[in-house]
C-alpha positions as CSV (number, residue, x, y, z in Angstrom):
1,M,25.9,-21.9,140.1
2,N,25.8,-23.5,136.7
3,L,23.8,-26.8,136.7
4,Y,26.8,-28.5,134.9
5,D,29.1,-27.5,137.8
6,F,26.7,-29.0,140.4
7,E,28.1,-32.0,142.3
8,P,25.5,-33.3,144.7
9,K,26.4,-34.2,148.2
10,I,24.9,-37.6,149.2
11,V,24.8,-39.0,152.7
12,A,24.5,-42.8,152.8
13,F,23.3,-44.5,156.0
14,C,24.6,-48.1,155.6
15,C,23.9,-51.0,157.9
16,H,27.0,-52.6,159.4
17,Y,26.3,-56.2,158.4
18,C,25.3,-55.9,154.8
19,A,25.4,-52.5,153.0
20,Y,28.5,-51.2,154.7
21,A,30.2,-54.6,154.1
22,A,29.3,-54.2,150.4
23,A,30.7,-50.7,150.3
24,D,33.9,-51.9,152.0
25,L,34.2,-54.9,149.6
26,S,33.8,-52.5,146.6
27,G,36.9,-50.7,147.9
28,S,38.8,-54.0,148.3
29,M,37.8,-54.9,144.7
30,R,39.0,-51.5,143.6
31,L,35.5,-50.6,142.2
32,Q,35.2,-46.9,141.9
33,Y,32.3,-44.7,142.7
34,P,32.2,-40.8,142.8
35,P,33.5,-39.2,146.0
36,N,30.2,-37.3,146.4
37,I,28.9,-39.8,148.9
38,R,29.6,-39.8,152.6
39,I,28.9,-43.2,154.2
40,I,27.7,-43.4,157.8
41,R,27.9,-46.9,159.2
42,T,24.9,-47.8,161.4
43,P,24.3,-50.9,163.5
44,C,21.0,-51.4,161.6
45,T,18.9,-49.2,159.4
46,G,16.0,-50.0,161.7
47,K,17.8,-47.8,164.3
48,L,17.5,-44.8,162.1
49,E,14.8,-42.2,163.0
50,V,13.1,-39.9,160.4
51,E,15.0,-37.0,162.1
52,Y,18.3,-38.5,160.9
53,F,17.3,-38.1,157.3
54,M,15.9,-34.6,157.8
55,R,19.1,-33.6,159.7
56,A,21.2,-34.7,156.8
57,F,19.2,-32.4,154.5
58,E,19.4,-29.6,157.0
59,K,23.2,-30.0,157.2
60,G,23.6,-29.6,153.4
61,A,23.0,-33.0,151.8
62,D,21.3,-32.9,148.4
63,G,20.3,-36.6,148.7
64,V,20.1,-39.3,151.3
65,L,20.6,-43.0,150.6
66,V,19.5,-45.6,153.2
67,A,21.1,-49.0,152.5
68,G,20.0,-51.9,154.5
69,C,20.2,-55.7,154.5
70,E,18.3,-57.7,151.9
71,E,14.6,-58.1,152.8
72,G,14.3,-61.1,155.0
73,S,18.0,-61.2,155.9
74,C,18.2,-58.5,158.6
75,H,20.4,-59.4,161.5
76,F,18.0,-57.7,163.8
77,S,14.9,-59.6,162.5
78,D,12.8,-56.8,160.9
79,G,15.0,-53.7,161.1
80,N,15.1,-53.1,157.4
81,F,11.3,-53.3,157.2
82,L,11.0,-50.7,159.9
83,A,13.5,-48.5,158.1
84,K,11.5,-48.9,154.8
85,R,8.4,-47.6,156.6
86,R,10.3,-44.6,158.0
87,V,11.9,-43.8,154.7
88,N,8.5,-43.8,153.0
89,Y,7.1,-41.6,155.8
90,A,10.0,-39.2,155.4
91,R,9.5,-39.1,151.7
92,Q,5.9,-37.9,152.3
93,I,7.2,-35.2,154.6
94,L,9.8,-34.1,152.0
95,M,7.1,-33.8,149.3
96,E,4.9,-31.7,151.7
97,A,8.0,-29.4,152.3
98,G,8.6,-28.9,148.6
99,F,11.4,-31.4,148.1
100,E,11.4,-34.1,145.5
101,K,10.8,-37.5,147.1
102,E,13.6,-39.0,144.9
103,R,16.2,-37.2,147.1
104,L,15.6,-40.0,149.7
105,R,15.9,-43.6,148.6
106,M,16.2,-46.9,150.4
107,V,18.0,-49.9,148.9
108,N,18.6,-53.5,150.1
109,L,21.9,-55.2,149.7
110,G,23.8,-58.3,150.7
111,A,27.3,-58.2,152.2
112,A,28.7,-59.5,148.9
113,D,26.9,-57.1,146.7
114,A,29.8,-54.7,145.9
115,T,29.1,-54.9,142.2
116,I,25.5,-53.9,142.9
117,F,26.4,-51.2,145.5
118,V,28.5,-49.1,143.1
119,P,25.9,-48.8,140.3
120,M,23.3,-47.9,143.0
121,V,25.5,-45.1,144.3
122,K,26.1,-43.8,140.8
123,D,22.4,-43.9,140.0
124,M,21.6,-42.0,143.2
125,I,24.2,-39.4,142.4
126,E,22.9,-39.0,138.8
127,T,19.3,-38.8,140.0
128,V,20.1,-36.0,142.4
129,R,22.3,-34.3,139.9
130,N,19.4,-34.1,137.5
131,L,17.2,-32.7,140.3
132,G,19.7,-30.0,141.1
133,P,20.7,-28.6,144.4
134,S,18.5,-29.2,147.4
135,P,15.8,-26.6,147.9
136,L,17.1,-26.1,151.4
137,A,20.6,-25.3,150.0
138,K,19.1,-22.8,147.5
139,A,17.3,-21.1,150.4
140,K,20.5,-20.9,152.4
141,I,22.3,-19.3,149.4
142,F,19.5,-16.7,149.1
143,V,19.6,-15.9,152.8
144,K,23.4,-15.5,152.7
145,Q,23.1,-13.1,149.8
146,E,20.5,-11.0,151.5
147,N,22.2,-10.8,154.9
148,P,25.6,-9.0,154.7
149,L,26.5,-10.1,158.2
């Protein structure tokens, strides 16, 4: 695969009250972002476990974006702080496994931040595009080539 042909697959876990609302508002405002991103609405980013991020990579994501409420504005009190700790822990695990930590990112948004959401998505996609395909995806391609079954 040519690096210029690479279109990264990004999974975005967005909290229902703020980040998902910002993504929804961006659609209502007809703000466009690349279709590389798959948004998963969650009740709160604090409900996400490290395994969710790792499973996204395992299933073929080249990058994972966790988008929660603005710091201090979480509808569940401190869910976004809990998510931030888990994202930072998962980034350490990724680095130990040979991944670039930049493949996993957490951002904080308000419900009205559609004009901020779109550039954040574009920046995440560009960051991952520059990193290239996930090391896990490269390994799967290698295994498929070696195994004729």
